[in-house]
C-alpha positions as CSV (number, residue, x, y, z in Angstrom):
1,M,47.5,9.0,-19.5
2,S,50.0,6.2,-20.4
3,L,52.1,4.4,-18.2
4,S,55.7,4.8,-18.0
5,P,57.8,2.1,-19.7
6,E,59.2,1.0,-16.3
7,L,55.8,0.8,-14.7
8,R,54.5,-0.9,-17.7
9,Q,57.3,-3.6,-17.5
10,A,56.8,-4.1,-13.8
11,Y,53.2,-4.4,-14.4
12,E,53.7,-7.2,-17.1
13,D,56.2,-8.9,-14.8
14,S,53.8,-9.1,-11.9
15,K,51.4,-11.1,-14.0
16,I,53.9,-14.0,-14.3
17,P,52.8,-15.7,-11.0
18,F,49.3,-15.6,-11.9
19,I,49.8,-17.1,-15.4
20,Q,52.1,-19.8,-13.8
21,G,49.7,-20.4,-10.9
22,G,47.8,-23.2,-12.6
23,G,44.4,-21.9,-12.5
24,A,42.2,-20.0,-15.2
25,I,44.6,-17.2,-15.8
26,S,46.7,-17.9,-19.0
27,A,48.7,-15.4,-20.8
28,R,45.7,-14.8,-23.0
29,E,43.5,-13.9,-20.0
30,A,46.5,-11.8,-18.3
31,A,46.5,-9.7,-21.5
32,L,43.0,-8.5,-21.3
33,Q,41.8,-5.3,-19.7
34,P,39.5,-6.2,-18.1
35,W,39.1,-9.9,-18.4
36,R,36.6,-10.2,-15.6
37,V,34.2,-7.6,-14.5
38,F,32.2,-7.5,-11.1
39,L,29.1,-5.5,-12.0
40,E,27.4,-4.5,-8.7
41,I,23.8,-4.4,-10.3
42,N,22.7,-4.2,-6.7
43,S,24.6,-3.9,-3.5
44,K,22.4,-5.7,-1.0
45,C,22.6,-9.2,0.3
46,S,20.3,-11.4,2.2
47,L,23.0,-13.1,4.4
48,R,25.8,-11.9,6.7
49,C,28.5,-14.5,5.9
50,P,31.3,-13.9,8.5
51,T,34.1,-14.2,5.9
52,C,32.6,-11.2,4.1
53,T,32.3,-7.6,5.1
54,K,28.5,-8.2,5.2
55,G,29.3,-10.3,8.3
56,D,30.2,-7.3,10.3
57,E,29.9,-3.9,8.6
58,T,31.1,-1.9,11.7
59,G,33.4,0.7,11.0
60,Y,33.2,0.3,7.2
61,E,31.6,2.6,4.8
62,H,29.0,0.9,2.7
63,L,26.2,2.1,0.4
64,T,23.2,0.0,-0.5
65,G,21.3,0.7,-3.8
66,I,20.5,-0.5,-7.3
67,M,22.4,0.3,-10.4
68,D,20.4,3.1,-12.7
69,P,19.6,1.3,-15.9
70,D,20.8,4.0,-18.1
71,L,24.1,3.9,-16.2
72,M,24.3,0.1,-16.5
73,E,23.8,0.3,-20.2
74,R,26.5,3.1,-20.7
75,I,28.9,0.9,-18.5
76,L,28.3,-2.1,-20.4
77,D,29.2,-0.3,-23.8
78,K,32.5,0.7,-22.3
79,I,33.2,-2.8,-21.1
80,A,32.3,-4.1,-24.5
81,S,34.4,-1.5,-26.2
82,E,37.5,-2.2,-24.1
83,N,37.2,-6.1,-24.2
84,P,34.3,-7.8,-26.1
85,N,35.4,-11.1,-24.7
86,A,34.9,-9.9,-21.1
87,I,33.2,-12.1,-18.4
88,V,30.6,-9.9,-16.5
89,F,29.6,-11.1,-12.9
90,C,26.3,-9.8,-11.9
91,Y,27.3,-9.5,-8.2
92,G,29.8,-8.0,-5.8
93,N,29.5,-9.3,-2.2
94,S,25.7,-9.1,-2.8
95,E,22.8,-11.4,-4.0
96,P,21.7,-10.8,-7.8
97,F,18.2,-12.3,-7.0
98,L,17.3,-9.3,-5.0
99,H,17.5,-7.1,-8.2
100,P,13.8,-7.1,-9.5
101,R,15.0,-6.8,-13.1
102,L,17.8,-9.3,-12.9
103,P,16.7,-11.1,-16.4
104,E,16.9,-7.8,-18.2
105,C,20.5,-7.2,-16.7
106,I,21.6,-10.6,-17.9
107,A,19.8,-9.7,-21.4
108,S,21.8,-6.4,-21.7
109,I,25.1,-8.2,-21.1
110,K,24.2,-10.9,-23.7
111,R,23.2,-8.4,-26.3
112,R,26.7,-7.1,-26.4
113,G,28.1,-10.6,-26.9
114,L,29.8,-10.4,-23.4
115,N,29.8,-13.7,-21.2
116,A,27.2,-13.2,-18.4
117,Q,27.6,-15.0,-15.1
118,M,26.4,-14.8,-11.5
119,S,26.7,-16.4,-8.1
120,T,23.8,-16.8,-5.7
121,N,23.1,-18.2,-2.3
122,L,19.7,-19.1,-3.6
123,N,17.9,-18.4,-0.3
124,F,15.5,-16.3,-2.6
125,V,14.6,-16.6,-6.2
126,R,12.2,-15.1,-8.6
127,R,11.5,-15.1,-12.3
128,L,13.2,-18.1,-12.9
129,D,11.8,-18.8,-16.3
130,D,12.6,-15.1,-17.4
131,L,16.2,-15.5,-16.2
132,L,16.9,-18.7,-18.0
133,A,15.4,-17.2,-21.0
134,A,18.1,-14.5,-21.0
135,N,20.6,-17.1,-21.4
136,P,23.3,-16.6,-18.7
137,D,26.5,-18.4,-19.4
138,F,27.0,-19.8,-15.9
139,I,24.8,-19.7,-12.7
140,I,26.8,-20.6,-9.5
141,I,25.0,-21.6,-6.4
142,S,27.4,-21.0,-3.2
143,L,26.8,-23.0,-0.1
144,S,28.6,-24.5,2.8
145,G,26.7,-27.5,4.3
146,F,23.9,-29.9,3.9
147,T,22.3,-29.6,7.4
148,Q,21.2,-26.2,8.9
149,D,23.6,-26.5,11.8
150,V,26.6,-26.6,9.5
151,Y,25.5,-24.4,6.8
152,Q,24.7,-21.4,8.9
153,R,28.1,-21.3,10.2
154,G,29.4,-20.1,6.9
155,H,26.2,-18.6,5.4
156,A,24.9,-16.8,8.4
157,G,21.2,-15.9,8.1
158,G,20.5,-18.6,5.5
159,D,18.3,-21.5,5.4
160,I,19.7,-24.6,3.8
161,E,16.1,-26.1,3.3
162,K,15.2,-23.0,1.4
163,V,18.3,-23.5,-0.7
164,K,17.3,-27.0,-1.5
165,A,13.9,-26.2,-2.4
166,N,15.1,-23.5,-4.8
167,M,17.7,-26.0,-6.3
168,R,14.8,-28.1,-7.1
169,L,13.0,-25.2,-8.7
170,I,15.9,-24.0,-10.8
171,A,16.7,-27.6,-11.8
172,E,13.1,-28.1,-13.0
173,A,13.1,-24.9,-14.9
174,N,16.4,-25.8,-16.7
175,A,15.1,-29.1,-17.3
176,K,12.3,-27.7,-19.2
177,I,14.6,-25.9,-21.7
178,G,16.8,-29.1,-22.1
179,Q,19.3,-28.0,-19.5
180,R,20.6,-25.2,-21.7
181,I,22.1,-23.2,-19.0
182,K,25.2,-24.4,-17.1
183,I,24.4,-24.4,-13.3
184,A,26.8,-25.5,-10.5
185,V,27.0,-25.8,-7.0
186,N,30.2,-24.6,-5.3
187,Y,30.6,-26.2,-1.9
188,H,32.9,-24.1,0.2
189,V,35.1,-26.3,2.3
190,Y,35.9,-25.4,5.9
191,N,37.6,-27.5,8.5
192,D,34.5,-28.6,10.1
193,N,32.1,-29.2,7.1
194,M,33.8,-31.6,4.9
195,H,31.9,-34.5,6.2
196,E,28.5,-33.2,4.7
197,L,30.0,-32.6,1.3
198,P,29.2,-36.1,0.0
199,M,25.6,-35.6,1.0
200,M,25.3,-32.4,-0.9
201,K,27.1,-33.7,-3.8
202,E,24.7,-36.6,-4.3
203,F,21.7,-34.2,-3.7
204,T,23.0,-31.9,-6.5
205,S,23.8,-34.7,-8.9
206,N,20.2,-36.3,-8.4
207,L,18.9,-32.8,-9.5
208,G,20.9,-33.0,-12.8
209,L,23.1,-29.9,-11.6
210,E,27.0,-29.7,-11.6
211,F,29.2,-29.7,-8.6
212,F,32.5,-28.6,-7.4
213,S,34.2,-27.6,-4.2
214,S,36.7,-25.0,-3.2
215,F,38.5,-24.2,0.1
216,A,36.7,-21.3,1.7
217,R,38.7,-18.2,1.8
218,A,38.6,-14.9,3.4
219,I,37.1,-12.7,0.7
220,S,37.4,-9.1,2.1
221,M,40.9,-7.5,1.5
222,E,40.6,-4.9,4.3
223,N,39.7,-7.5,6.9
224,A,42.4,-9.9,5.7
225,I,45.1,-7.3,6.0
226,Q,43.9,-6.3,9.4
227,Y,43.8,-9.9,10.4
228,C,47.3,-10.5,9.1
229,R,48.5,-7.4,10.9
230,L,46.9,-8.3,14.2
231,H,48.9,-11.8,13.9
232,D,52.2,-10.1,12.8
233,P,54.4,-9.0,15.8
234,Q,56.4,-6.8,13.2
235,A,53.3,-5.2,11.9
236,T,53.7,-1.8,10.5
237,P,51.1,1.1,10.2
238,F,49.5,1.9,7.0
239,E,51.3,4.9,5.2
240,V,49.6,8.2,5.5
241,Q,49.2,9.7,2.0
242,D,48.0,13.1,0.9
243,G,44.5,13.3,-0.3
244,R,43.7,9.8,1.2
245,P,42.1,8.9,4.7
246,D,44.5,7.7,7.2
247,W,43.7,4.1,7.0
248,N,45.1,3.5,10.5
249,V,42.0,5.3,12.0
250,A,39.5,4.9,8.9
251,L,39.6,1.0,9.0
252,P,38.2,-1.0,12.0
253,P,40.7,-3.6,13.6
254,S,39.8,-7.3,13.0
255,G,36.6,-8.1,14.8
256,K,35.7,-11.3,16.7
257,I,33.3,-12.4,14.1
258,Y,35.7,-12.2,11.5
259,Q,38.7,-13.8,13.6
260,D,36.2,-16.7,14.7
261,A,35.7,-17.3,10.9
262,M,39.4,-17.4,10.1
263,K,39.6,-20.0,12.6
264,R,37.2,-22.3,10.6
265,L,39.3,-21.8,7.3
266,V,41.6,-24.7,6.2
267,I,44.1,-22.0,4.9
268,P,43.8,-18.7,6.6
269,P,45.4,-15.6,5.1
270,T,48.1,-15.5,7.4
271,E,49.7,-18.5,5.7
272,A,50.0,-16.6,2.2
273,R,53.5,-15.3,3.1
274,E,54.8,-18.9,3.5
275,M,52.8,-20.3,0.6
276,Y,54.1,-17.8,-1.8
277,K,57.6,-17.2,-0.4
278,S,59.2,-18.3,-3.6
279,I,57.5,-15.7,-5.5
280,P,59.7,-12.4,-5.5
281,L,57.9,-9.5,-3.9
282,S,56.5,-7.0,-6.3
283,D,55.3,-3.4,-5.8
284,C,52.7,-4.0,-8.6
285,C,49.6,-6.1,-9.0
286,P,47.7,-7.1,-12.2
287,V,44.4,-8.0,-10.8
288,G,42.9,-4.6,-9.5
289,A,41.0,-1.9,-11.3
290,G,42.3,-1.4,-14.7
291,G,43.8,-4.8,-14.9
292,M,42.3,-8.3,-15.2
293,F,39.8,-7.9,-12.6
294,T,37.5,-4.7,-12.5
295,F,34.8,-4.2,-9.7
296,I,32.1,-1.5,-10.8
297,R,30.1,-0.4,-7.8
298,H,26.2,0.3,-8.3
299,D,26.8,4.0,-8.3
300,G,29.4,3.8,-11.2
301,K,32.4,4.1,-9.0
302,T,35.5,1.7,-9.6
303,S,36.8,-0.1,-6.6
304,M,40.5,0.0,-6.4
305,C,40.5,-3.8,-6.7
306,A,37.9,-6.5,-6.7
307,C,38.5,-7.6,-3.0
308,V,38.0,-4.4,-1.2
309,A,34.5,-3.4,0.3
310,D,34.8,-0.1,1.8
311,R,33.4,2.7,-0.5
312,R,36.2,5.1,0.1
313,I,38.7,2.8,-1.8
314,T,37.8,3.7,-5.2
315,V,39.7,4.9,-8.3
316,G,37.0,7.2,-9.7
317,D,33.9,6.9,-12.0
318,Y,34.4,4.0,-14.3
319,L,33.0,5.9,-17.3
320,D,35.5,8.6,-16.9
321,T,38.6,6.6,-16.2
322,T,40.8,4.8,-18.5
323,P,42.6,1.4,-17.3
324,E,45.9,3.1,-17.4
325,Q,44.6,5.8,-15.1
326,M,43.1,3.1,-12.8
327,I,46.3,1.4,-12.7
328,D,48.3,4.7,-11.9
329,Q,46.0,5.7,-9.1
330,R,46.4,2.3,-7.1
331,Q,50.1,2.2,-7.7
332,G,51.8,2.7,-4.2
333,H,48.5,2.8,-2.5
334,A,48.7,2.4,1.2
335,I,46.4,-0.5,1.2
336,C,48.0,-2.1,-1.8
337,K,51.3,-1.9,-0.1
338,Q,50.2,-3.8,2.9
339,C,48.4,-6.3,0.6
340,L,51.4,-7.1,-1.4
341,K,53.5,-7.4,2.0
342,Y,51.2,-10.1,3.2
343,R,50.9,-11.7,-0.4
344,T,47.1,-11.5,0.1
345,N,46.6,-10.5,-3.7
346,L,48.2,-13.9,-4.3
347,Y,46.1,-15.7,-1.8
348,F,43.0,-14.4,-3.3
349,H,43.7,-15.0,-6.8
350,I,46.2,-17.7,-7.5
351,V,44.8,-21.2,-7.7
352,D,47.5,-23.5,-6.2
353,H,46.1,-27.0,-7.1
354,E,48.2,-28.6,-4.3
355,K,47.0,-26.2,-1.6
356,W,43.5,-25.1,-2.8
357,T,41.8,-28.1,-4.1
358,P,39.9,-30.2,-1.6
C-alpha cells in the first residue's frame, strides 16, 4: 500500500513544525522512517510514577512480559533494513534493568550497526560490567530530586539513596573502561523540586557523569487527552469508529493521581493549545507509527504512537506492517483527532527552548 499523493503531501507538511522546533529533529531526522524506535524488550517497571500510566493503570489495558529473543532478532533485522541509522531505545514506560539479558539485547542492536540507548530509574542494577561491555551509545538516568521526600513525589516507589548508590557503581564501572560510555542524569524539573537541582548536579559531576535537566511533562497521551477534555468546557466526545472500541467508554477519565501530578508540572498539557496557537492545525502527524517515532511492544505489536500506553491502541504486528500501512491506519483515528485538537503531539515532541529549557 502506498499513500495517496494528497496524504503524502499533508504528511510532509506536518513535519515542518517539528523541524522548525529548535530541537533534535532536523530535516534529516524527519525524513527517516523510523528515526527513533522504542523497543519494549520488557514491559514491567519497578516504579509507579504518577505522570505515567504506570502510576494508575485502572481502566487501561496493559500486558506484562518479556520480548521473545527470536522475535527481537527479527524485529531488529527489519528496523535495520528500513533505516540502518535508527536509534533504538531499550525501554517503553518500563525499566530495562529488569530484563535479565539486557546486555545481550544491547549487543544485538549494536551488531546491526544501530544506535543503542536506554533510560533507567536506576533503583535496581545488575550485570553492569556486561552491560558496558555491550557498548551502549547512551545511558540516561532519570530522577527528580536529591532527597527522598522530594524524589518520591515524581518517582513514586523509588528510593533516591539506592539510586545514588547505583550511580556510584555505574560510574566506577565506567571509569574502569576509561569512561567509554556516555552516561547522563536527566533531572526532571517540577514546580516544587528546582531547589534540589544544584545538589544533584554537584553529586553527578563529582562522579564523573554528565548532567542535564528538562521540564517534566505528561508522558501518557490518553491521560493527557482526558485531562485536557476535563478542563475544556467545550470538550467533544471521541468519534465512534467501525471496528474500534468506543473510547468514550473504553478509556477511563482522568484520575486523581494524574490530576495531582499535573498540578506539579511547570507546563501542563492544557497549555499546549496556547503555546502552539501560531502553528496551523493539521489532520496529520509525523511522529507516530510508520513515521519518525515507532513504538514496538514486547509482543511485537506496534503502538499507534510512542505516547500511547493502552494495548488496544495498535496498528498491527510490526513484522507484517509497512510504514505506509501504519500511517494509513492511524490517519483519522479518533484518538489522533483529539490529540491534534489539543496539540498534545506538539507538546510531547517539539522542543521550544524558550518554554521547555529550565
